[in-house]
VEXVEX-44697 format. One record per residue (C-alpha): residue in three letters; chain; x negated, y, z negated. Coordinates in steps of 0.02 Angstrom, whole numbers. Layout:
BEGIN
REC lumgu vexgu     c1     c2     c3
REC   ALA     A      X      Y      Z
...
//
This chain:
BEGIN
REC lumgu vexgu     c1     c2     c3
REC   MET     A  -1934   2363   3715
REC   ASP     A  -1981   2287   3881
REC   ALA     A  -2096   2136   3877
REC   ARG     A  -2223   2228   3983
REC   ASP     A  -2235   2373   3862
REC   GLY     A  -2369   2371   3728
REC   ARG     A  -2346   2389   3538
REC   ILE     A  -2449   2459   3396
REC   GLY     A  -2515   2331   3267
REC   ASN     A  -2510   2355   3078
REC   ALA     A  -2629   2502   3055
REC   PHE     A  -2617   2502   2864
REC   ALA     A  -2703   2333   2833
REC   CYS     A  -2894   2321   2825
REC   GLU     A  -2991   2199   2932
REC   ARG     A  -3015   2074   2790
REC   CYS     A  -2832   2069   2740
REC   ARG     A  -2777   2057   2921
REC   LYS     A  -2895   1911   2949
REC   HIS     A  -2818   1813   2806
REC   LYS     A  -2640   1872   2841
REC   VAL     A  -2606   1941   2668
REC   ARG     A  -2532   2103   2608
REC   CYS     A  -2657   2245   2596
REC   VAL     A  -2623   2346   2437
REC   PRO     A  -2720   2510   2415
REC   SER     A  -2821   2527   2254
REC   ASP     A  -2855   2679   2148
REC   VAL     A  -3014   2710   2249
REC   ALA     A  -2991   2795   2415
REC   GLY     A  -3031   2687   2565
REC   LEU     A  -3035   2526   2463
REC   CYS     A  -2895   2399   2444
REC   GLN     A  -2867   2294   2288
REC   ARG     A  -2926   2129   2365
REC   CYS     A  -3089   2203   2431
REC   GLN     A  -3116   2291   2264
REC   LYS     A  -3094   2128   2168
REC   ALA     A  -3209   2032   2287
REC   ARG     A  -3338   2174   2284
REC   VAL     A  -3350   2183   2473
REC   GLU     A  -3340   2326   2595
REC   CYS     A  -3163   2372   2646
REC   ILE     A  -3165   2402   2834
REC   GLU     A  -3019   2502   2899
REC   HIS     A  -2924   2424   3043
REC   ILE     A  -2924   2527   3202
REC   ALA     A  -2756   2509   3285
REC   ARG     A  -2760   2461   3467
REC   ARG     A  -2628   2440   3596
REC   ARG     A  -2600   2263   3649
REC   LEU     A  -2484   2177   3768
REC   ALA     A  -2331   2095   3696
REC   LYS     A  -2317   1909   3724
REC   PRO     A  -2194   1865   3861
REC   LYS     A  -2038   1776   3810
REC   ALA     A  -2046   1588   3819
REC   MET     A  -1970   1524   3979
REC   GLY     A  -1899   1368   3901
REC   GLN     A  -1818   1450   3749
REC   THR     A  -1634   1403   3741
REC   PRO     A  -1494   1451   3620
REC   THR     A  -1505   1277   3546
REC   ARG     A  -1691   1298   3506
REC   VAL     A  -1658   1468   3426
REC   ALA     A  -1524   1389   3316
REC   ASP     A  -1646   1253   3262
REC   MET     A  -1775   1382   3215
REC   GLU     A  -1647   1477   3112
REC   LYS     A  -1601   1316   3019
REC   THR     A  -1784   1284   2982
REC   LEU     A  -1805   1461   2913
REC   ASP     A  -1651   1436   2803
REC   LYS     A  -1725   1275   2731
REC   LEU     A  -1892   1359   2694
REC   SER     A  -1803   1504   2611
REC   ALA     A  -1705   1382   2502
REC   LEU     A  -1866   1294   2452
REC   VAL     A  -1949   1459   2402
REC   THR     A  -1795   1510   2303
REC   SER     A  -1788   1345   2209
REC   ALA     A  -1975   1350   2171
REC   SER     A  -1962   1524   2094
REC   ALA     A  -1808   1481   1991
REC   PRO     A  -1830   1420   1810
REC   SER     A  -1843   1232   1796
REC   SER     A  -1803   1115   1653
REC   ALA     A  -1938    991   1705
REC   PRO     A  -2078    962   1580
REC   ALA     A  -2237   1065   1595
REC   PRO     A  -2381    984   1691
REC   THR     A  -2511    895   1586
REC   LEU     A  -2657    972   1684
REC   LEU     A  -2696   1147   1620
REC   PRO     A  -2745   1284   1742
REC   VAL     A  -2921   1349   1739
REC   SER     A  -2852   1518   1685
REC   SER     A  -2810   1439   1517
REC   LEU     A  -2990   1382   1487
REC   PRO     A  -3103   1487   1374
REC   SER     A  -3223   1529   1514
REC   GLN     A  -3083   1592   1626
REC   ARG     A  -3008   1698   1488
REC   ALA     A  -3181   1773   1456
REC   ASP     A  -3199   1796   1644
REC   MET     A  -3040   1900   1655
REC   ALA     A  -3081   1998   1497
REC   GLN     A  -3260   2042   1544
REC   ARG     A  -3270   2052   1733
REC   SER     A  -3099   2113   1787
REC   PRO     A  -3073   2289   1717
REC   PRO     A  -2892   2343   1733
REC   PRO     A  -2861   2471   1872
REC   ALA     A  -2802   2645   1826
REC   PRO     A  -2614   2650   1811
REC   ILE     A  -2529   2733   1959
REC   ALA     A  -2350   2722   1900
REC   PRO     A  -2261   2676   1738
REC   ALA     A  -2259   2490   1709
REC   PRO     A  -2095   2401   1748
REC   PRO     A  -1996   2319   1609
REC   ALA     A  -2070   2157   1547
REC   GLN     A  -2001   2003   1630
REC   PRO     A  -1976   1833   1546
REC   ALA     A  -2137   1729   1550
REC   ALA     A  -2135   1601   1690
REC   ARG     A  -2203   1426   1674
REC   ALA     A  -2389   1415   1718
REC   ALA     A  -2424   1327   1881
REC   VAL     A  -2549   1186   1898
REC   LEU     A  -2644   1284   2031
REC   PRO     A  -2644   1471   2061
REC   ASP     A  -2570   1547   2216
REC   PRO     A  -2693   1510   2359
REC   GLY     A  -2681   1691   2409
REC   SER     A  -2755   1742   2241
REC   THR     A  -2912   1638   2265
REC   PRO     A  -3038   1728   2377
REC   GLU     A  -3074   1648   2543
REC   SER     A  -3257   1611   2503
REC   ALA     A  -3206   1501   2355
REC   LEU     A  -3076   1410   2458
REC   SER     A  -3197   1381   2600
REC   PHE     A  -3329   1319   2478
REC   TRP     A  -3214   1192   2396
REC   GLU     A  -3147   1138   2566
REC   SER     A  -3324   1105   2628
REC   ILE     A  -3360   1002   2472
REC   ASN     A  -3196    911   2495
REC   ASP     A  -3242    869   2676
REC   THR     A  -3403    789   2613
REC   ILE     A  -3308    662   2508
REC   SER     A  -3162    642   2626
REC   GLY     A  -3174    453   2616
REC   LEU     A  -3166    454   2424
REC   GLY     A  -3011    558   2396
REC   ARG     A  -2991    743   2361
REC   LEU     A  -3072    853   2231
REC   ASP     A  -2993    872   2061
REC   PRO     A  -2867   1017   2063
REC   VAL     A  -2949   1094   1909
REC   ILE     A  -3110   1137   1998
REC   ARG     A  -3025   1186   2162
REC   SER     A  -2944   1330   2070
REC   ILE     A  -3107   1410   2011
REC   SER     A  -3114   1586   2082
REC   VAL     A  -3263   1684   2144
REC   ILE     A  -3253   1796   1990
REC   HIS     A  -3268   1643   1879
REC   MET     A  -3412   1579   1986
REC   GLN     A  -3505   1743   1968
REC   GLN     A  -3487   1737   1779
REC   LEU     A  -3555   1560   1772
REC   LEU     A  -3699   1614   1884
REC   GLU     A  -3743   1753   1760
REC   SER     A  -3740   1625   1619
REC   TYR     A  -3861   1517   1716
REC   ARG     A  -3984   1661   1731
REC   THR     A  -3997   1656   1541
REC   MET     A  -4018   1468   1538
REC   VAL     A  -4155   1460   1670
REC   ASP     A  -4292   1514   1548
REC   PHE     A  -4274   1342   1467
REC   PHE     A  -4302   1256   1636
REC   PRO     A  -4395   1380   1748
REC   PHE     A  -4405   1272   1904
REC   VAL     A  -4248   1329   1998
REC   ALA     A  -4250   1518   1976
REC   LEU     A  -4138   1639   2070
REC   PRO     A  -4174   1820   2120
REC   ARG     A  -4068   1956   2042
REC   GLU     A  -3998   2007   2212
REC   CYS     A  -3932   1830   2241
REC   PHE     A  -3743   1824   2217
REC   CYS     A  -3624   1678   2216
REC   ARG     A  -3566   1713   2394
REC   ASP     A  -3747   1690   2453
REC   LEU     A  -3762   1523   2364
REC   ILE     A  -3592   1467   2429
REC   GLN     A  -3647   1495   2608
REC   GLN     A  -3830   1444   2601
REC   ARG     A  -3855   1328   2451
REC   PRO     A  -3692   1242   2407
REC   MET     A  -3768   1101   2302
REC   VAL     A  -3865   1223   2194
REC   MET     A  -3704   1322   2171
REC   PHE     A  -3609   1163   2125
REC   ALA     A  -3742   1113   1998
REC   ILE     A  -3745   1288   1921
REC   LEU     A  -3556   1285   1900
REC   THR     A  -3574   1118   1812
REC   VAL     A  -3713   1161   1690
REC   ALA     A  -3648   1337   1648
REC   SER     A  -3471   1276   1603
REC   TYR     A  -3530   1223   1430
REC   ASP     A  -3389   1318   1344
REC   SER     A  -3258   1198   1413
REC   ALA     A  -3294   1012   1394
REC   LEU     A  -3146    963   1505
REC   LEU     A  -3200   1073   1650
REC   GLN     A  -3383   1024   1634
REC   LEU     A  -3347    837   1631
REC   THR     A  -3235    857   1785
REC   LEU     A  -3369    955   1878
REC   SER     A  -3505    829   1834
REC   ARG     A  -3399    684   1895
REC   GLU     A  -3363    768   2061
REC   PHE     A  -3545    824   2079
REC   ARG     A  -3608    645   2061
REC   LYS     A  -3482    590   2190
REC   VAL     A  -3542    719   2316
REC   VAL     A  -3725    677   2282
REC   MET     A  -3696    491   2310
REC   VAL     A  -3610    525   2476
REC   LYS     A  -3753    637   2534
REC   ILE     A  -3884    511   2481
REC   MET     A  -3792    370   2569
REC   LYS     A  -3788    476   2728
REC   GLY     A  -3976    501   2716
REC   GLU     A  -3972    688   2684
REC   LYS     A  -4136    762   2621
REC   SER     A  -4144    948   2589
REC   LEU     A  -4217   1071   2466
REC   ASP     A  -4041   1123   2419
REC   LEU     A  -3997    944   2369
REC   LEU     A  -4160    924   2272
REC   GLN     A  -4138   1086   2175
REC   GLY     A  -3957   1045   2137
REC   LEU     A  -4008    876   2067
REC   LEU     A  -4145    954   1960
REC   VAL     A  -4023   1079   1885
REC   PHE     A  -3897    940   1855
REC   ILE     A  -4026    831   1764
REC   ALA     A  -4100    976   1664
REC   TRP     A  -3940    998   1561
REC   HIS     A  -3874    821   1581
REC   HIS     A  -3857    793   1393
REC   HIS     A  -3700    901   1394
REC   TYR     A  -3606    776   1502
REC   MET     A  -3695    610   1477
REC   ASP     A  -3590    463   1538
REC   SER     A  -3638    284   1498
REC   HIS     A  -3542    220   1650
REC   ALA     A  -3623    338   1775
REC   VAL     A  -3791    331   1863
REC   SER     A  -3933    342   1737
REC   VAL     A  -4047    492   1722
REC   HIS     A  -4195    386   1779
REC   MET     A  -4103    342   1939
REC   LEU     A  -4062    524   1974
REC   LEU     A  -4242    573   1941
REC   GLN     A  -4303    436   2058
REC   MET     A  -4191    512   2193
REC   CYS     A  -4273    681   2163
REC   VAL     A  -4448    610   2181
REC   GLY     A  -4396    519   2340
REC   ILE     A  -4323    677   2418
REC   ALA     A  -4479    775   2369
REC   GLY     A  -4588    645   2454
REC   ASP     A  -4483    645   2613
REC   LEU     A  -4492    835   2619
REC   ALA     A  -4682    827   2596
REC   LEU     A  -4678    946   2448
REC   ASP     A  -4847    882   2390
REC   SER     A  -4933    956   2543
REC   ILE     A  -4866   1133   2556
REC   PRO     A  -5000   1256   2615
REC   THR     A  -5084   1347   2471
REC   PHE     A  -5062   1532   2442
REC   ALA     A  -5186   1640   2537
REC   SER     A  -5290   1758   2431
REC   SER     A  -5277   1896   2561
REC   PRO     A  -5141   2024   2520
REC   PHE     A  -5097   2034   2705
REC   GLN     A  -5041   1851   2707
REC   LYS     A  -4879   1832   2613
REC   GLN     A  -4812   1661   2568
REC   ASP     A  -4634   1619   2616
REC   SER     A  -4514   1625   2469
REC   ARG     A  -4444   1456   2520
REC   ASP     A  -4617   1380   2499
REC   ARG     A  -4625   1449   2322
REC   GLU     A  -4455   1375   2285
REC   ALA     A  -4513   1208   2352
REC   LYS     A  -4668   1213   2242
REC   ARG     A  -4564   1250   2088
REC   ALA     A  -4450   1104   2130
REC   TYR     A  -4599    988   2145
REC   LEU     A  -4664   1047   1976
REC   GLY     A  -4490   1018   1905
REC   CYS     A  -4494    837   1963
REC   TYR     A  -4658    809   1871
REC   TYR     A  -4599    903   1716
REC   LEU     A  -4446    791   1698
REC   ALA     A  -4542    631   1741
REC   SER     A  -4677    668   1613
REC   ASN     A  -4561    712   1469
REC   LEU     A  -4421    587   1493
REC   SER     A  -4550    448   1494
REC   MET     A  -4595    491   1313
REC   MET     A  -4438    404   1251
REC   GLU     A  -4489    241   1336
REC   SER     A  -4678    233   1341
REC   GLY     A  -4676     64   1427
REC   ARG     A  -4580    130   1578
REC   ALA     A  -4685    165   1733
REC   ARG     A  -4694    348   1784
REC   CYS     A  -4608    395   1946
REC   LEU     A  -4729    541   1971
REC   SER     A  -4905    560   1900
REC   TYR     A  -5020    708   1878
REC   SER     A  -5122    771   2026
REC   ASP     A  -5230    923   2064
REC   THR     A  -5093    984   2182
REC   LEU     A  -4978   1013   2034
REC   ARG     A  -5108   1119   1946
REC   ILE     A  -5140   1221   2104
REC   TYR     A  -4954   1253   2130
REC   ALA     A  -4931   1307   1948
REC   SER     A  -5080   1425   1955
REC   GLU     A  -5020   1506   2117
REC   LEU     A  -4845   1534   2050
REC   GLY     A  -4911   1597   1884
REC   SER     A  -5025   1725   1967
REC   ALA     A  -4891   1782   2091
REC   TRP     A  -4767   1808   1946
REC   GLU     A  -4614   1819   2055
REC   TYR     A  -4511   1786   1899
REC   LYS     A  -4554   1814   1717
REC   SER     A  -4539   1627   1680
REC   ASP     A  -4673   1589   1811
REC   SER     A  -4804   1641   1683
REC   ILE     A  -4777   1482   1580
REC   LEU     A  -4783   1359   1726
REC   PRO     A  -4973   1325   1711
REC   THR     A  -4957   1292   1524
REC   LEU     A  -4806   1178   1549
REC   ILE     A  -4901   1074   1675
REC   ASP     A  -5056   1068   1564
REC   THR     A  -4950   1006   1418
REC   CYS     A  -4870    872   1528
REC   GLN     A  -5043    818   1584
REC   PHE     A  -5095    811   1400
REC   ILE     A  -4950    691   1367
REC   GLU     A  -5008    582   1511
REC   ASP     A  -5186    588   1444
REC   VAL     A  -5123    523   1275
REC   GLU     A  -5038    376   1360
REC   GLU     A  -5192    333   1462
REC   THR     A  -5308    347   1311
REC   PHE     A  -5208    231   1199
REC   ARG     A  -5138    113   1329
REC   THR     A  -5209    -36   1234
REC   ARG     A  -5130    -55   1062
REC   SER     A  -5291   -118    979
REC   GLU     A  -5451    -16    967
REC   GLN     A  -5608      1    862
REC   ALA     A  -5582    121    718
REC   LEU     A  -5728    232    769
REC   THR     A  -5664    243    950
REC   VAL     A  -5493    296    890
REC   LYS     A  -5569    427    776
REC   CYS     A  -5669    503    919
REC   GLN     A  -5520    505   1038
REC   ILE     A  -5405    582    908
REC   LYS     A  -5535    718    879
REC   ARG     A  -5550    753   1066
REC   LEU     A  -5362    762   1096
REC   SER     A  -5329    865    939
REC   ASP     A  -5461    993    989
REC   ARG     A  -5385   1003   1163
REC   TRP     A  -5212   1032   1089
REC   ASP     A  -5277   1167    971
REC   ASN     A  -5362   1260   1114
REC   MET     A  -5204   1249   1218
REC   ARG     A  -5100   1320   1076
REC   LEU     A  -5221   1463   1040
REC   SER     A  -5235   1516   1223
REC   THR     A  -5045   1524   1242
REC   LYS     A  -4997   1596   1073
REC   GLN     A  -4911   1748   1147
REC   LEU     A  -4819   1647   1279
REC   SER     A  -4759   1526   1147
REC   SER     A  -4678   1666   1048
REC   ASP     A  -4588   1730   1204
REC   PHE     A  -4529   1561   1269
REC   LYS     A  -4457   1440   1143
REC   THR     A  -4460   1299   1269
REC   LEU     A  -4650   1308   1273
REC   GLN     A  -4660   1295   1083
REC   TRP     A  -4547   1143   1081
REC   LEU     A  -4646   1056   1217
REC   GLN     A  -4815   1086   1138
REC   MET     A  -4759   1029    965
REC   GLY     A  -4675    879   1044
REC   ALA     A  -4840    835   1128
REC   GLN     A  -4928    842    959
REC   ILE     A  -4799    723    885
REC   TYR     A  -4825    608   1034
REC   LEU     A  -5012    603   1000
REC   HIS     A  -4989    553    816
REC   LYS     A  -4852    430    860
REC   PHE     A  -4973    332    969
REC   ALA     A  -5113    348    842
REC   THR     A  -5012    278    696
REC   ALA     A  -4955    129    800
REC   LEU     A  -5134     72    838
REC   GLU     A  -5211    -80    758
REC   PHE     A  -5394    -69    708
REC   LEU     A  -5492   -221    762
REC   ASP     A  -5626   -189    629
REC   ARG     A  -5509   -136    488
REC   GLU     A  -5580   -265    366
REC   THR     A  -5761   -222    401
REC   MET     A  -5745    -32    399
REC   PRO     A  -5714     29    221
REC   TRP     A  -5648    199    279
REC   ALA     A  -5523    126    406
REC   PRO     A  -5374    106    284
REC   GLY     A  -5393    286    224
REC   PHE     A  -5404    346    405
REC   GLN     A  -5244    254    448
REC   LEU     A  -5156    335    300
REC   SER     A  -5217    507    355
REC   LEU     A  -5149    477    530
REC   ARG     A  -4977    434    460
REC   ILE     A  -4978    589    349
REC   SER     A  -5028    697    499
REC   TYR     A  -4884    619    596
REC   LEU     A  -4762    668    459
REC   ARG     A  -4830    846    450
REC   ALA     A  -4814    868    639
REC   ILE     A  -4632    812    629
REC   GLU     A  -4596    936    489
REC   GLN     A  -4677   1078    588
REC   PHE     A  -4571   1039    741
REC   LEU     A  -4409   1032    643
REC   ASP     A  -4452   1189    545
REC   ASN     A  -4479   1280    709
REC   SER     A  -4315   1214    779
REC   ILE     A  -4209   1287    639
REC   GLN     A  -4282   1460    671
REC   MET     A  -4188   1475    835
REC   ALA     A  -4031   1580    857
REC   SER     A  -3867   1487    863
REC   THR     A  -3831   1535   1044
REC   GLN     A  -3998   1467   1104
REC   TYR     A  -3947   1288   1067
REC   GLU     A  -3823   1298   1211
REC   PHE     A  -3965   1337   1333
REC   LEU     A  -4088   1202   1279
REC   SER     A  -4136   1092   1424
REC   MET     A  -4130    904   1415
REC   VAL     A  -4318    897   1385
REC   ASP     A  -4300   1004   1228
REC   TRP     A  -4149    905   1171
REC   VAL     A  -4242    740   1196
REC   ASN     A  -4387    807   1092
REC   LEU     A  -4265    856    953
REC   ILE     A  -4178    686    951
REC   SER     A  -4343    590    962
REC   THR     A  -4417    691    818
REC   LEU     A  -4268    661    704
REC   THR     A  -4273    477    751
REC   ALA     A  -4459    470    712
REC   LEU     A  -4426    541    539
REC   GLY     A  -4294    408    509
REC   LYS     A  -4412    272    569
REC   LEU     A  -4546    331    447
REC   ALA     A  -4421    313    307
REC   LEU     A  -4353    143    361
REC   HIS     A  -4470     49    475
REC   THR     A  -4649     88    424
REC   SER     A  -4757    -57    371
REC   PRO     A  -4822    -60    191
REC   MET     A  -4984     34    163
REC   PRO     A  -5079     79      5
REC   GLY     A  -5039    259    -38
REC   TRP     A  -4884    267     73
REC   ASP     A  -4718    273    -19
REC   PRO     A  -4568    344     77
REC   ALA     A  -4473    370    -87
REC   GLU     A  -4612    470   -169
REC   LEU     A  -4629    574     -9
REC   GLN     A  -4440    601    -15
REC   LEU     A  -4419    568    171
REC   GLY     A  -4233    542    149
REC   LYS     A  -4213    714     71
REC   THR     A  -4321    790    208
REC   PHE     A  -4207    714    339
REC   ASP     A  -4053    778    247
REC   TYR     A  -4122    955    238
REC   PHE     A  -4168    973    421
REC   ARG     A  -4011    883    479
REC   ASP     A  -3898    998    379
REC   GLN     A  -3991   1154    437
REC   LEU     A  -3977   1103    619
REC   ALA     A  -3794   1056    604
REC   SER     A  -3754   1226    529
REC   LYS     A  -3853   1319    663
REC   MET     A  -3775   1233    813
REC   PRO     A  -3618   1310    888
REC   SER     A  -3447   1245    837
REC   ARG     A  -3309   1267    966
REC   LEU     A  -3122   1262    947
REC   ARG     A  -3034   1144   1066
REC   GLU     A  -2859   1087   1102
REC   SER     A  -2789    948    994
REC   SER     A  -2756    845   1151
REC   ASP     A  -2938    859   1207
REC   SER     A  -3030    704   1149
REC   ASN     A  -3195    750   1235
REC   GLU     A  -3342    763   1116
REC   ASP     A  -3467    899   1156
REC   VAL     A  -3653    879   1125
REC   PHE     A  -3649    971    958
REC   GLU     A  -3505    869    888
REC   ARG     A  -3598    713    943
REC   PHE     A  -3755    773    854
REC   ARG     A  -3662    806    692
REC   ARG     A  -3571    639    696
REC   ILE     A  -3721    528    733
REC   THR     A  -3844    617    618
REC   ALA     A  -3716    608    476
REC   ILE     A  -3713    418    494
REC   MET     A  -3903    415    506
REC   LYS     A  -3909    515    346
REC   MET     A  -3797    388    261
REC   ALA     A  -3902    244    327
REC   LEU     A  -4060    323    256
REC   ARG     A  -3978    354     88
REC   ASN     A  -3911    176     71
REC   ALA     A  -4062     87    146
REC   PRO     A  -4123    -61     42
REC   GLY     A  -4303    -63    -17
REC   ARG     A  -4420    -72   -166
REC   ASN     A  -4391    110   -216
REC   SER     A  -4236    209   -257
REC   PRO     A  -4198    342   -126
REC   ASN     A  -4057    419   -228
REC   GLY     A  -4106    372   -406
REC   SER     A  -3949    272   -444
REC   THR     A  -3973     97   -375
REC   PHE     A  -4137     30   -441
REC   GLU     A  -4168    139   -595
REC   ILE     A  -4093    146   -770
REC   THR     A  -4114    265   -915
REC   THR     A  -4162    187  -1083
REC   SER     A  -4111    246  -1256
REC   SER     A  -4271    346  -1267
REC   ARG     A  -4216    443  -1111
REC   GLN     A  -4354    367  -1006
REC   THR     A  -4318    314   -828
REC   VAL     A  -4370    136   -792
REC   SER     A  -4369     52   -622
REC   LEU     A  -4281   -115   -612
REC   LEU     A  -4412   -167   -483
REC   GLN     A  -4564   -138   -592
REC   ASP     A  -4583   -324   -635
REC   LEU     A  -4581   -382   -452
REC   PRO     A  -4747   -444   -384
REC   PRO     A  -4837   -318   -275
REC   LEU     A  -4823   -322    -86
REC   LYS     A  -4964   -385     19
REC   SER     A  -5026   -289    172
REC   ASN     A  -4920   -393    291
REC   GLY     A  -4757   -353    201
REC   MET     A  -4740   -528    124
REC   MET     A  -4689   -558    -56
REC   ASN     A  -4764   -705   -154
REC   GLY     A  -4848   -757      7
REC   ALA     A  -4688   -832     79
REC   ASP     A  -4525   -735     89
REC   SER     A  -4520   -567    176
REC   LEU     A  -4411   -421    121
REC   PRO     A  -4250   -394    221
REC   ALA     A  -4270   -276    367
REC   PRO     A  -4165   -117    348
REC   TRP     A  -4104   -125    529
REC   LYS     A  -4028   -296    493
REC   VAL     A  -3915   -212    367
REC   HIS     A  -3871    -72    490
REC   PRO     A  -3895   -152    662
REC   GLN     A  -3810    -10    755
REC   PHE     A  -3944    109    689
REC   ASP     A  -4099     16    741
REC   MET     A  -4207    172    756
REC   SER     A  -4356     65    803
REC   SER     A  -4276     24    971
REC   SER     A  -4334    124   1121
REC   GLN     A  -4152    134   1178
REC   PHE     A  -4092    222   1021
REC   PRO     A  -4124    402   1084
REC   TRP     A  -4030    363   1245
REC   LYS     A  -3884    291   1147
REC   PHE     A  -3888    448   1041
REC   LEU     A  -3880    560   1195
REC   MET     A  -3735    462   1271
REC   GLY     A  -3641    452   1107
REC   THR     A  -3632    261   1110
REC   VAL     A  -3712    239    939
//
């Protein structure tokens, strides 16, 4: 053909396949190729056009042609050697296709196409590659990971495991997140939002969703969390402030207990970053929603308001573990206005609980402000306890239906009640000696504290097994703090007339709820080479040692009936401690020597320390 003549291009490839220079294979659906069918995009037929052939290069010589032929021969040899069987050992890094989530992805979301022709004879299984063929990963996933990789270009490249996640896998993880969002309703997504939209418009939210929804593979989730923190640090160092970054951080913190790392940035530091970004974006001064139906509020404003409420929700609840820590965000009327507007608009079903969540967080803050001083007059404490208890009862009654629909609301409200009694039992009465009813009132407060703990734990074991995977960090913190509080009541409470941990059988109560929770929580199979401990294994391991510490704790009574009691010939049980002098109110014996502290016998399980719940979450206990 003459160089001036035109030629017809490949008319059988669609526009998408031609763009990416891959083979276009027709599917069983007319007018739709296999790649467009798998990616769920429109298959646009290519319209052939006549185009001018490129003129021959003026400087092309026989020598250059020979060099090109040698290069092609070398490439062909490389391809042949790569496809041939090799005796080299298999790579230690498993492909994502071997992970449970990827196998479920292929089983659930990739229905096999209708057979067109009889299947060819089975070929010998080839060795799995570390990464899949780049042509098999849709272009949107590749472009997404390349953009993330460009962000951390100065810190190396992304881990190959996460670079091989396909769009199909991403979509499955996104659907899992839609189930999880009811337990943290501050970064909600519309039903018409697909992963390709998040990849293009909100990459950090997409990255965080991939991280939190990969709970069925500890290896993949830990890898994603490590790379996510790396990307966040780079963006923060560059001064980036965006709603996408803020929402991604909130999602990452909300389920942070699944991938806690003692060597990484603390949760408090990440939350401080969120509050700083929210302040720079002026999220506390977004225009309020107009009451007129003709004035619609922008959806991005509603998202920004939810994010601001999420900052306060985390700041209020995570501060419960360390009451002495200063809050990074306090209650304001703006928060209540935002929650009321979103609750009345009801863009999502979970918006209906936002006002109650904020009211409960404000109740927790009210408890802290009321009992900031550790010493009060007995009558003042009695009046304040009555006021706060009545407020909590009214809050529970007004949201009874919502509490049955949303477990996260039940957990938060019961956790707030425990928080109230925790503060009340720690108070010292200045007029205890002059008020005859004060000792009895203190005993009643401690009993109420114990009953609130039992109600919370009884509610927690009523949940379905799958729901434990979706619990947010706030709910998990409440669970750990409540179990720790029960252990502290058994080990670290000061002596009080009428209070006997052995008679109350606190050790057996702890055993019962611990065993019930351990049996309810999921148990996953993992590879023998995988040493990563998921959150449920960590819970079972640490609570089992706590159970042992409670059972073997020293004291004046016998927790298990075998250490301090004997049976006489008349079959009567007699305590070996019955002849010891009684304890005084300050815990001293004979006015001089004090009893040994239980946490001195088990120093690694000092449940009285404010750091114990954090050590529990990180698995460093």
